[in-house]
C-alpha positions, 0 to 999 in steps of 0.5 A: 854784096856777096857773089853767089856760088854753088858747088855741085858734086856726087860724093866721089873721091874726085869730087871731095878733093875738088870740094876741099880745093874750092873751100880752101881758095874761095874767100867765104867773106866775099862768096856765098857758097852752097855745097850740093851733094847730088848723090843725096839730093837727086831732086836737085839734078834738074836745078844743076842742069838748068844752071849749065852743069853737064858733069860733076864736080862743077862750080857755078858762080853768078850763073856761069858753070865751071866744070872741074875734071869732067867726072860723072855726067849728070845723067848718071845721077838721075 
């Protein structure tokens, strides 16, 4: 069974750089990764907040939010 992960970002340069790192290092054969661009999917901001995301970019793996670089707060995306 694959591990479930979601990478939330806002599309800014910092987020896009973090996305490249995540894609380079996660073994996609073991991790089911969904990339969520909250800048264009604003309806999913509440989902990210419920998953424990406080700022983007953030990676949520099996329900645990891992914040990367503490960029934009979710409130800036709503």
